[in-house]
DOTORKE-325943 format. One record per residue: residue in one letter; residue number from 1; y, z, x of N, C-alpha, C, O in turn. Coordinates in Angstrom, 2 decimals, decimal comma. Atoms other than C-alpha are relative to their C-alpha. Layout:
<zators>
(zator "A" NUM (Y Z X) (Y Z X) (Y Z X) (Y Z X))
...
</zators>
This chain:
<zators>
(zator "M" 1 (0,06 -1,30 -0,59) (-7,50 -33,31 -8,39) (0,42 1,08 -1,02) (-0,17 2,16 -1,07))
(zator "K" 2 (-0,46 -0,94 1,01) (-5,61 -31,61 -11,21) (-1,07 0,24 -1,06) (-1,21 1,34 -1,58))
(zator "A" 3 (1,06 -0,13 0,99) (-8,49 -32,30 -13,58) (-1,09 0,94 0,50) (-1,63 1,74 -0,27))
(zator "I" 4 (1,02 -0,88 -0,59) (-10,92 -30,59 -11,21) (0,48 1,44 -0,03) (-0,27 2,35 -0,39))
(zator "D" 5 (-0,57 -1,35 0,01) (-8,62 -27,59 -10,86) (-0,01 0,58 -1,41) (-0,34 1,75 -1,60))
(zator "K" 6 (-0,02 -0,44 1,38) (-8,26 -27,37 -14,62) (-1,41 0,38 -0,47) (-1,59 1,38 -1,16))
(zator "E" 7 (1,38 -0,27 0,38) (-12,04 -27,53 -15,09) (-0,51 1,29 0,66) (-1,19 2,09 0,02))
(zator "I" 8 (0,41 -1,22 -0,71) (-12,65 -24,83 -12,45) (0,63 1,23 -0,65) (-0,05 2,23 -0,87))
(zator "K" 9 (-0,69 -1,13 0,63) (-10,04 -22,55 -14,02) (-0,58 0,31 -1,37) (-0,75 1,48 -1,72))
(zator "A" 10 (0,58 -0,21 1,33) (-11,51 -23,06 -17,49) (-1,37 0,66 0,10) (-1,70 1,56 -0,67))
(zator "S" 11 (1,33 -0,57 -0,19) (-15,00 -22,28 -16,25) (0,09 1,46 0,43) (-0,63 2,31 -0,09))
(zator "L" 12 (-0,18 -1,37 -0,46) (-13,85 -19,16 -14,41) (0,55 0,89 -1,11) (0,11 2,03 -1,28))
(zator "R" 13 (-0,58 -0,77 1,11) (-11,75 -18,01 -17,38) (-1,09 0,37 -1,01) (-1,13 1,50 -1,50))
(zator "S" 14 (1,09 -0,25 0,94) (-14,80 -18,33 -19,62) (-0,93 1,11 0,52) (-1,29 2,02 -0,22))
(zator "M" 15 (0,86 -1,03 -0,60) (-16,96 -16,28 -17,22) (0,67 1,37 -0,02) (0,05 2,37 -0,36))
(zator "I" 16 (-0,75 -1,27 -0,05) (-14,27 -13,62 -16,84) (0,11 0,61 -1,39) (-0,09 1,81 -1,56))
(zator "E" 17 (-0,14 -0,52 1,36) (-13,69 -13,31 -20,57) (-1,32 0,53 -0,55) (-1,35 1,56 -1,22))
(zator "K" 18 (1,32 -0,48 0,43) (-17,43 -13,00 -21,26) (-0,33 1,34 0,67) (-0,84 2,26 0,03))
(zator "R" 19 (0,29 -1,22 -0,74) (-17,76 -10,36 -18,57) (0,85 1,16 -0,50) (0,36 2,28 -0,65))
(zator "M" 20 (-0,89 -1,05 0,49) (-14,74 -8,41 -19,81) (-0,43 0,47 -1,39) (-0,38 1,67 -1,69))
(zator "K" 21 (0,47 -0,35 1,33) (-16,06 -8,51 -23,37) (-1,24 0,88 0,10) (-1,35 1,89 -0,59))
(zator "A" 22 (1,22 -0,80 -0,19) (-19,44 -7,21 -22,22) (0,33 1,39 0,55) (-0,29 2,37 0,15))
(zator "M" 23 (-0,40 -1,30 -0,55) (-17,73 -4,44 -20,22) (0,61 0,88 -1,10) (0,31 2,07 -1,16))
(zator "K" 24 (-0,64 -0,77 1,07) (-15,65 -3,36 -23,25) (-1,01 0,48 -1,03) (-0,86 1,55 -1,61))
(zator "E" 25 (1,03 -0,37 0,96) (-18,74 -3,33 -25,46) (-1,03 0,93 0,60) (-1,93 1,39 -0,09))
(zator "G" 26 (0,93 -0,91 -0,67) (-20,58 -1,21 -22,90) (-1,35 -0,62 0,30) (-2,31 0,11 0,54))
(zator "K" 27 (1,28 0,67 -0,26) (-23,30 -3,81 -22,34) (-0,33 -0,05 1,49) (-1,50 -0,14 1,86))
(zator "L" 28 (0,23 0,03 -1,45) (-22,84 -3,83 -18,56) (0,06 1,42 0,54) (1,10 2,09 0,46))
(zator "V" 29 (0,05 -1,34 -0,57) (-23,94 -0,61 -16,90) (0,39 -0,03 1,46) (1,16 0,81 1,93))
(zator "R" 30 (-0,28 0,10 -1,43) (-23,79 -1,72 -13,27) (0,57 -1,38 0,31) (0,11 -2,39 -0,20))
(zator "N" 31 (-0,59 1,26 -0,45) (-21,62 -4,37 -11,68) (-0,52 -0,27 1,40) (-0,10 0,38 2,36))
(zator "E" 32 (0,64 0,26 -1,29) (-23,68 -5,85 -8,86) (0,53 -1,25 0,70) (0,12 -1,53 1,82))
(zator "D" 33 (-0,53 1,19 -0,65) (-21,74 -9,02 -8,14) (1,50 0,17 0,21) (2,13 1,10 -0,29))
(zator "L" 34 (-1,40 -0,11 -0,37) (-18,28 -9,67 -6,81) (0,93 -0,02 -1,21) (1,89 0,75 -1,27))
(zator "L" 35 (-0,85 0,07 1,19) (-16,78 -10,61 -10,17) (-0,02 1,33 -0,75) (1,02 1,83 -1,17))
(zator "G" 36 (0,11 -1,27 0,71) (-18,09 -7,45 -11,81) (0,73 1,12 0,71) (1,41 1,93 0,07))
(zator "I" 37 (-0,69 -1,03 -0,78) (-16,80 -5,24 -9,01) (1,51 -0,19 -0,10) (2,25 0,78 -0,26))
(zator "L" 38 (-1,43 0,30 0,09) (-13,41 -6,97 -9,10) (0,57 0,41 -1,36) (1,62 1,04 -1,44))
(zator "L" 39 (-0,48 -0,32 1,35) (-13,07 -6,60 -12,88) (-0,03 1,51 -0,26) (0,88 2,06 -0,88))
(zator "E" 40 (0,11 -1,44 0,18) (-14,25 -2,99 -12,85) (1,13 0,73 0,75) (1,75 1,65 0,22))
(zator "S" 41 (-1,07 -0,60 -0,79) (-11,81 -2,08 -10,08) (1,36 -0,24 -0,65) (2,20 0,67 -0,70))
(zator "N" 42 (-1,25 0,35 0,66) (-8,99 -3,86 -11,88) (0,20 0,85 -1,26) (1,29 1,34 -1,52))
(zator "Q" 43 (-0,08 -0,80 1,23) (-9,78 -2,05 -15,13) (0,33 1,46 0,31) (1,14 2,08 -0,38))
(zator "K" 44 (-0,29 -1,38 -0,40) (-9,79 1,34 -13,37) (1,46 0,14 0,43) (2,12 1,13 0,10))
(zator "E" 45 (-1,39 -0,01 -0,45) (-6,45 0,51 -11,74) (0,96 0,02 -1,19) (1,92 0,78 -1,20))
(zator "I" 46 (-0,85 0,08 1,19) (-4,92 -0,37 -15,10) (-0,05 1,33 -0,77) (0,99 1,85 -1,17))
(zator "E" 47 (0,15 -1,25 0,75) (-6,32 2,75 -16,82) (0,68 1,16 0,72) (1,38 1,95 0,08))
(zator "E" 48 (-0,60 -1,10 -0,76) (-5,23 5,12 -14,04) (1,53 -0,08 -0,03) (2,19 0,94 -0,21))
(zator "N" 49 (-1,46 0,14 -0,03) (-1,70 3,73 -13,88) (0,61 0,14 -1,38) (1,74 0,62 -1,51))
(zator "N" 50 (-0,52 -0,21 1,35) (-1,29 3,69 -17,64) (0,06 1,48 -0,32) (0,97 1,94 -1,00))
(zator "N" 51 (0,00 -1,44 0,23) (-2,22 7,37 -17,70) (1,09 0,69 0,82) (1,67 1,67 0,36))
(zator "N" 52 (-0,99 -0,63 -0,87) (0,15 8,17 -14,83) (1,43 -0,36 -0,38) (2,33 0,46 -0,21))
(zator "Y" 53 (-1,35 0,46 0,26) (3,14 6,14 -15,98) (0,36 -0,03 -1,48) (1,51 -0,30 -1,84))
(zator "G" 54 (-0,27 -0,02 1,44) (2,82 6,39 -19,75) (0,45 -1,35 -0,50) (-0,27 -2,34 -0,36))
(zator "N" 55 (-0,53 1,24 0,57) (4,97 3,74 -21,40) (0,88 -0,77 0,98) (1,73 -1,56 0,58))
(zator "S" 56 (-0,81 0,66 -1,01) (6,46 2,54 -18,13) (-0,20 -1,50 -0,06) (-1,27 -1,98 -0,44))
(zator "K" 57 (0,08 1,46 -0,03) (7,21 -1,16 -17,78) (-0,61 -0,51 1,30) (-0,69 -1,72 1,52))
(zator "K" 58 (0,58 0,39 -1,29) (5,59 -1,14 -14,33) (-1,30 -0,78 -0,21) (-2,19 -0,33 -0,94))
(zator "V" 59 (1,18 0,85 0,12) (3,01 -3,92 -14,02) (-1,07 0,49 0,98) (-0,81 0,61 2,18))
(zator "V" 60 (1,10 -0,45 -0,85) (-0,34 -2,72 -12,69) (-1,21 -0,88 -0,25) (-1,35 -1,50 -1,31))
(zator "G" 61 (1,20 0,81 0,14) (-3,62 -4,46 -12,09) (0,30 -1,48 0,13) (1,45 -1,90 0,28))
(zator "M" 62 (-0,14 1,46 -0,12) (-4,24 -8,17 -11,89) (-0,11 -0,64 -1,37) (-0,85 -0,18 -2,24))
(zator "S" 63 (0,09 0,78 1,23) (-3,70 -10,67 -14,66) (-1,23 -0,91 0,10) (-1,82 -1,06 1,18))
(zator "I" 64 (1,14 0,94 0,00) (-6,45 -13,12 -15,66) (0,24 -1,15 0,98) (-0,67 -1,49 1,73))
(zator "P" 65 (-0,22 1,06 -0,99) (-4,80 -15,96 -13,67) (-0,14 0,49 1,45) (-0,61 -0,26 2,32))
(zator "E" 66 (0,17 -0,54 -1,36) (-4,72 -13,69 -10,60) (-1,48 0,22 0,32) (-1,91 -0,03 1,45))
(zator "V" 67 (1,44 -0,17 -0,20) (-8,41 -12,83 -11,05) (-0,65 -1,36 0,25) (-1,52 -1,49 1,11))
(zator "I" 68 (0,52 1,36 -0,19) (-9,16 -16,56 -11,35) (0,28 -0,48 1,42) (-0,60 -1,04 2,07))
(zator "E" 69 (-0,36 0,42 -1,37) (-7,32 -17,24 -8,08) (-0,83 0,74 1,04) (-1,23 0,15 2,04))
(zator "E" 70 (0,84 -0,77 -0,93) (-9,24 -14,45 -6,33) (-1,42 -0,55 0,02) (-2,02 -0,68 1,09))
(zator "C" 71 (1,35 0,57 0,09) (-12,54 -15,90 -7,56) (-0,08 -1,33 0,75) (-1,03 -1,58 1,48))
(zator "K" 72 (-0,03 1,29 -0,70) (-11,58 -19,35 -6,30) (0,05 0,21 1,51) (-0,64 -0,47 2,26))
(zator "L" 73 (-0,13 -0,29 -1,43) (-10,59 -17,91 -2,94) (-1,33 0,42 0,60) (-1,75 -0,12 1,63))
(zator "F" 74 (1,29 -0,47 -0,52) (-13,88 -16,07 -2,45) (-1,05 -1,10 -0,02) (-1,84 -1,23 0,92))
(zator "Y" 75 (0,99 1,07 0,11) (-15,94 -19,03 -3,64) (0,18 -1,04 1,11) (-0,77 -1,38 1,81))
(zator "F" 76 (-0,23 1,07 -0,97) (-14,32 -21,65 -1,43) (-0,05 0,51 1,44) (-0,51 -0,21 2,33))
(zator "A" 77 (0,11 -0,57 -1,35) (-14,02 -19,36 1,60) (-1,46 0,23 0,36) (-1,87 -0,02 1,49))
(zator "G" 78 (1,43 -0,20 -0,24) (-17,69 -18,47 1,25) (-0,72 -1,31 0,25) (-1,62 -1,38 1,09))
(zator "Q" 79 (0,61 1,32 -0,19) (-18,63 -22,12 0,97) (0,32 -0,54 1,39) (-0,54 -1,11 2,05))
(zator "E" 80 (-0,42 0,46 -1,33) (-16,66 -22,94 4,13) (-0,77 0,75 1,09) (-1,26 0,14 2,03))
(zator "T" 81 (0,70 -0,82 -0,98) (-18,23 -20,06 6,06) (-1,47 -0,39 0,08) (-2,02 -0,51 1,18))
(zator "T" 82 (1,40 0,38 0,03) (-21,73 -21,04 4,97) (-0,22 -1,36 0,64) (-1,17 -1,55 1,40))
(zator "S" 83 (0,17 1,34 -0,58) (-21,25 -24,69 5,90) (0,17 0,02 1,51) (-0,55 -0,69 2,22))
(zator "V" 84 (-0,18 -0,11 -1,45) (-19,97 -23,75 9,37) (-1,24 0,61 0,64) (-1,71 0,14 1,67))
(zator "L" 85 (1,20 -0,64 -0,55) (-22,95 -21,44 9,93) (-1,19 -0,97 -0,01) (-1,93 -1,03 0,96))
(zator "L" 86 (1,11 0,95 0,07) (-25,43 -24,10 8,78) (0,15 -1,11 1,04) (-0,82 -1,49 1,69))
(zator "L" 87 (-0,24 1,04 -1,00) (-23,84 -26,75 10,99) (-0,30 0,54 1,39) (-0,97 -0,13 2,19))
(zator "W" 88 (0,23 -0,59 -1,32) (-23,88 -24,43 14,01) (-1,49 0,25 0,23) (-2,00 0,06 1,33))
(zator "T" 89 (1,45 -0,23 -0,12) (-27,52 -23,51 13,32) (-0,72 -1,31 0,31) (-1,63 -1,32 1,13))
(zator "M" 90 (0,62 1,30 -0,26) (-28,45 -27,20 13,26) (0,28 -0,45 1,44) (-0,60 -1,01 2,10))
(zator "V" 91 (-0,33 0,35 -1,39) (-26,63 -27,76 16,57) (-0,90 0,78 0,95) (-1,45 0,21 1,89))
(zator "L" 92 (0,83 -0,81 -0,88) (-28,50 -24,87 18,16) (-1,48 -0,40 -0,08) (-2,18 -0,41 0,93))
(zator "L" 93 (1,39 0,45 0,13) (-31,84 -26,04 16,76) (-0,24 -1,29 0,77) (-1,30 -1,49 1,37))
(zator "S" 94 (0,16 1,26 -0,73) (-31,24 -29,48 18,23) (0,00 0,23 1,52) (-0,60 -0,54 2,27))
(zator "R" 95 (-0,06 -0,31 -1,43) (-30,51 -27,89 21,61) (-1,22 0,82 0,46) (-1,56 0,82 1,65))
(zator "H" 96 (1,16 -0,85 -0,33) (-33,53 -25,54 21,48) (-1,21 -0,48 -0,80) (-1,56 0,08 -1,84))
(zator "Q" 97 (1,10 0,66 0,70) (-36,47 -27,72 20,50) (-1,18 0,95 -0,25) (-1,87 0,81 -1,27))
(zator "N" 98 (1,12 -0,93 0,19) (-39,01 -24,89 20,95) (0,22 0,86 -1,26) (-0,72 1,09 -2,02))
(zator "W" 99 (-0,31 -0,76 1,20) (-37,26 -22,81 18,27) (-0,10 -0,88 -1,25) (-0,56 -0,44 -2,30))
(zator "Q" 100 (0,08 0,94 1,12) (-37,01 -25,86 16,04) (-1,46 -0,20 -0,42) (-1,77 -0,18 -1,61))
(zator "Q" 101 (1,41 0,20 0,29) (-40,76 -26,44 16,29) (-0,61 1,26 -0,64) (-1,36 1,16 -1,61))
(zator "R" 102 (0,52 -1,26 0,55) (-41,57 -22,76 15,64) (0,49 0,21 -1,44) (-0,28 0,64 -2,30))
(zator "A" 103 (-0,56 -0,15 1,34) (-39,25 -22,70 12,61) (-0,66 -0,97 -0,98) (-0,99 -0,59 -2,10))
(zator "R" 104 (0,66 1,01 0,85) (-40,76 -25,92 11,22) (-1,41 0,45 -0,36) (-1,82 0,36 -1,52))
(zator "E" 105 (1,37 -0,45 0,25) (-44,29 -24,54 11,60) (-0,03 1,18 -0,97) (-0,90 1,25 -1,84))
(zator "E" 106 (-0,05 -1,15 0,90) (-43,32 -21,29 9,89) (0,29 -0,43 -1,44) (-0,35 0,06 -2,37))
(zator "V" 107 (-0,34 0,48 1,34) (-41,73 -23,10 6,92) (-1,21 -0,68 -0,63) (-1,51 -0,46 -1,81))
(zator "L" 108 (1,19 0,68 0,53) (-44,82 -25,30 6,53) (-1,12 0,99 -0,31) (-1,87 0,80 -1,27))
(zator "Q" 109 (1,02 -1,01 0,24) (-47,08 -22,26 6,78) (0,29 0,79 -1,28) (-0,61 1,06 -2,07))
(zator "V" 110 (-0,37 -0,80 1,17) (-45,16 -20,32 4,12) (0,02 -0,84 -1,28) (-0,49 -0,40 -2,31))
(zator "F" 111 (-0,18 0,79 1,21) (-44,37 -23,14 1,69) (-0,96 -1,17 -0,13) (-1,20 -1,64 -1,25))
(zator "G" 112 (0,85 1,19 0,06) (-46,74 -25,97 2,60) (0,81 -1,18 -0,50) (1,90 -1,45 0,00))
(zator "S" 113 (-0,72 1,14 0,56) (-45,74 -28,98 0,55) (0,76 0,38 -1,27) (1,40 -0,47 -1,90))
(zator "A" 114 (-0,71 -0,48 1,21) (-44,33 -26,83 -2,29) (1,50 0,10 0,27) (1,94 0,20 1,42))
(zator "K" 115 (-1,46 -0,15 -0,09) (-40,63 -26,60 -2,99) (0,32 1,45 0,42) (-0,22 2,39 -0,16))
(zator "P" 116 (-0,36 -1,37 -0,40) (-39,08 -23,60 -1,18) (0,59 0,80 -1,15) (1,32 0,26 -1,99))
(zator "N" 117 (-0,53 -0,88 1,04) (-38,28 -20,62 -3,41) (0,54 1,27 0,63) (0,30 1,55 1,81))
(zator "F" 118 (-0,69 -1,19 -0,50) (-36,33 -17,40 -3,07) (-0,98 1,03 0,55) (-0,72 1,62 1,60))
(zator "D" 119 (0,97 -1,00 -0,45) (-39,40 -15,15 -2,76) (-0,59 -0,36 1,36) (-0,82 0,52 2,19))
(zator "G" 120 (0,57 0,43 -1,26) (-40,80 -17,21 0,09) (0,95 0,16 1,18) (0,51 0,33 2,31))
(zator "L" 121 (-0,98 -0,14 -1,07) (-37,57 -16,95 2,07) (-0,13 1,33 0,73) (0,15 1,41 1,93))
(zator "N" 122 (0,18 -1,32 -0,62) (-38,31 -13,27 2,72) (-1,12 0,00 1,04) (-1,19 0,91 1,86))
(zator "H" 123 (1,13 0,08 -0,93) (-41,41 -14,34 4,66) (0,31 -0,85 1,23) (-0,54 -1,00 2,11))
(zator "L" 124 (-0,38 0,85 -1,13) (-39,54 -16,59 7,09) (0,66 0,85 1,10) (1,88 0,92 1,19))
(zator "K" 125 (-0,51 -0,90 -1,04) (-39,19 -14,22 10,04) (0,67 -0,76 1,15) (1,74 -0,37 1,61))
(zator "I" 126 (-0,56 0,78 -1,11) (-38,57 -16,83 12,75) (1,31 -0,66 -0,42) (2,30 -0,62 0,31))
(zator "V" 127 (-1,21 0,65 0,50) (-36,04 -18,72 10,65) (1,11 1,04 -0,18) (2,25 0,79 0,19))
(zator "S" 128 (-1,00 -1,06 0,18) (-34,26 -15,46 9,74) (0,55 0,47 1,33) (1,76 0,66 1,49))
(zator "T" 129 (-0,43 -0,43 -1,33) (-34,17 -14,38 13,37) (0,93 -1,03 0,62) (1,95 -0,67 1,21))
(zator "F" 130 (-0,83 1,04 -0,58) (-32,76 -17,72 14,45) (1,37 -0,08 -0,68) (2,38 -0,30 -0,01))
(zator "C" 131 (-1,28 0,02 0,71) (-30,08 -17,63 11,74) (0,89 1,16 0,46) (2,10 0,99 0,64))
(zator "I" 132 (-0,76 -1,15 -0,48) (-29,03 -14,16 12,88) (0,53 -0,26 1,41) (1,68 0,03 1,71))
(zator "L" 133 (-0,43 0,33 -1,36) (-28,93 -15,31 16,50) (1,09 -1,07 -0,01) (2,02 -1,01 0,79))
(zator "S" 134 (-1,03 1,04 0,13) (-26,91 -18,37 15,45) (1,33 0,61 -0,39) (2,37 0,28 0,17))
(zator "L" 135 (-1,21 -0,67 0,46) (-24,42 -16,21 13,62) (0,61 0,82 1,13) (1,83 0,83 1,31))
(zator "D" 136 (-0,47 -0,82 -1,12) (-24,19 -13,88 16,60) (0,65 -0,87 1,07) (1,70 -0,51 1,62))
(zator "S" 137 (-0,56 0,87 -1,03) (-23,61 -16,76 19,02) (1,28 -0,69 -0,49) (2,15 -1,02 0,32))
(zator "L" 138 (-1,20 0,64 0,56) (-21,03 -18,31 16,67) (1,22 0,89 0,21) (2,33 0,40 0,40))
(zator "K" 139 (-1,11 -0,93 -0,19) (-18,91 -15,17 17,03) (0,54 -0,03 1,42) (1,71 0,27 1,66))
(zator "T" 140 (-0,41 -0,05 -1,41) (-18,82 -15,52 20,81) (0,25 -1,37 0,61) (0,60 -1,47 1,79))
(zator "T" 141 (-0,17 1,34 -0,51) (-18,56 -19,30 21,15) (1,45 -0,45 -0,15) (1,98 -0,48 -1,26))
(zator "P" 142 (-1,38 0,50 0,11) (-15,09 -20,60 22,01) (0,00 -1,44 -0,50) (-0,81 -2,27 -0,07))
(zator "F" 143 (-0,15 1,38 0,50) (-14,03 -23,71 20,10) (1,30 -0,57 0,56) (2,35 0,07 0,51))
(zator "F" 144 (-1,19 0,63 -0,61) (-11,62 -26,10 21,78) (0,48 -1,13 -0,85) (1,46 -1,78 -0,51))
</zators>
């Protein structure tokens, strides 16, 4: 378990350092992902507080280990949320065979025997609608 944690931290540290280097060199104009937004916000916090406090010993912003922990938190929480939604969607599809059949037909119509791709997902209206309905019902379903 420690080896996995060490590997995850090393991988995240590498990504963060590359991103920070690109930000300092001005190569990144827009931060469109969570890591970029987090690093940009952190950098602004550090710059603003350094200007306000001068040579103060007050610690501002997040350290690299703190950024790594935030990344791990978002990644694993997102993975958990996604797995719960997918499981609930499968339960609902098994209970509503008519929707399951319609979704299957739509997927076969859009992709045929080809491997599904990102562009094709935008054409899955029935599947998208069912996922939204699943998510909506998940919010109101009591778990015992």
